[in-house]
Every structure is written in structure tokens, then in C-alpha cells.
C-alpha angles and dihedrals in degrees: 000000000000090000093060118103125236088251092056091050089054093053099043098035129250120278132212127205110235116169094329095313134089128237122197113236114233111238115238117250110233114244120240115246116253114270120247092212108102093211093054091042091051091050092051093057122098116269095244092054091047091049091051090049091051091053093051096037093242103147126109124257116300094010091074092046091051100043104030097079089056088065111085093207093057092043094053093045091051094049092048092050093050094047090047091053092047091050092053092048093049091047090058092049093048090050091051091047093054094049096085090052093049101041120042091194091057090048091054090047092053091049093050095047101048090148088076088071090062091046090050090052091054092048089049094054094047095047096042095049090045094053096043101040102033114064091189090061091057095044101048118087127242090009092071092053093046093050092045091050092051089049092052095047092046092052089045091055092046088053089051090053089054101043100044088075092057135068121259091246092056092049092050092049090050090048091051093048090048092052093051095044095046092047091051093047093049092050090047093049092051098044103037123093090212109108109224091183088075089064099064094112091048092050091050092051091048089050091055091050090050090053090056090044090052093054091049092047092048092051091046091051097046101036104030102022091238102150101162091073090061090050089055089049092052092052094048091045089054091054090049093051090049088055089050089050091055089046094053093043092054091049089054095046092049131203091106136102090272125029139168117250112253091234091061107068094147092066094051093044095049093048095049092044093052092048092053095047091047090053089053092051 
């Protein structure tokens, strides 16, 4: 054995003397180098480490977006945050809506400056499209808070322009009916097994039909004094916005075909807020 070269020992395998016999030593299997892919690296970690990372949000990029909604703690926190934001936004609009009925001077001011309604409509379009279409607008702080605040105040002023022409009793009845309908739709969207997120194309087609219906109803009301057609349009539009509310709530809750990322609460809050205010209109 002593005459064998090191190269020969490598080819035949090293031997050890154990009680007069020899036992072949098992060669070590080389370990694979760590992967640079964050998704693979995250999957190779122990379950307790991964669970801790999910709770603290420490996972890279898309891994957090994919796995976070499977965690009940993150899901509940996201839903609570969105509903809290929507409640604050609706509280501001309700306060602004009640101002003309509380202060006569404010009511006169709103009547005399009707051009502010058109300005509010422009601000609403700009802020809404910016928040919904531009992800960077929703992610940057404090830009997201500023744009959301402008959206809320613009929709509040638009609501003032609609309600100052009605009596306080009519506005309160509409507010009560909106509260009941929205609560029922939200409960239905959360509890039902029917996936409203599969109906996005259908909702878009119905929306296009309703735009044509609105033009026809407006012409009939202005040119031929046929007002009942506009009333029918208002009722159908309310049903459509209730369907959109169920769609947006299911996207927020998750577990459906489409869902909002838990790191994007402004998108979910803005969509639900706009749906509820549109139902009130």
C-alpha cells in the first residue's frame, strides 16, 4: 500500500484500517452553489424563516406579491387599511354634502359660483386617471396622499353641486338607501362563491351601452321633454355601479381570478370610494 502513488489512491479510493479490516471511505457529494434567483432562493429557505419574512414583508420583489395574499395576517391588515381609508374619504364627502343645508351663506356661495362644479369635474378626471393608470403616482409619498385628497375634495364639491338643488329630506333618504345598498353589496361580494372578477369584459360592454343610453336620454330630455327615460337610465346606472362595487371588493379581498396587490391600498380604496359616491349620485 505504501508503494501506491497519490494518483492511484484517488482512482481506487482511500482505505482505513479498522480492526484488521478495511472500509472504503464514501466520497463527498459536491454542494450546488446558491442560486441568484430570489424566487428559488426564497423557496429553498426553511418554512419558519419564510413565515417570519412574510410577516415582516422581507421577500424580494415579486415573491412578496405572489405569496403575501396567502397569509391571513397580511390579508386582514390590507382589508382593514383599505376600508379605513374609504371610511375617511366618505366622511369628508358627507361633511361637504351637509354644508349647504347647515349654512345658508355657503348654499348661496355654491349657487353663485356654479363654475366651481366644472372645475371640480376636471380635477376629478385628472386625479382619478392619475391614480388608477399611473402606478408611480400611487407609490410615491406624499404625492399619493395629495392626489387622493384632491380627488376626495373634487368629488365632494361635485356632490354639493348635485344636492343643493334638492331638499334635505331627499338627500337624507338617498344617503340612507346608499348605505343599505352598499353594505348589502359588500357582504354579498365577500360571502358569495361567484367570482365577479371573471365579468370584467361584460361590465365594460355594459358600460359602453350605458354611455349610448345616456346620450339618448339626454337628447330626449332636452329636445323632447321626455324625462322618464333619464330616470330609467339613472336606475340602470345605479345597478351597474353596484356590480362594479362587488367587483372591486372581491379584487381587494383576494382569492379570486384577479386581485389587488397588498402593497397597493390606494388603488383599491379609490376604486371602492368612487363606486359608492357614484351610487349615491
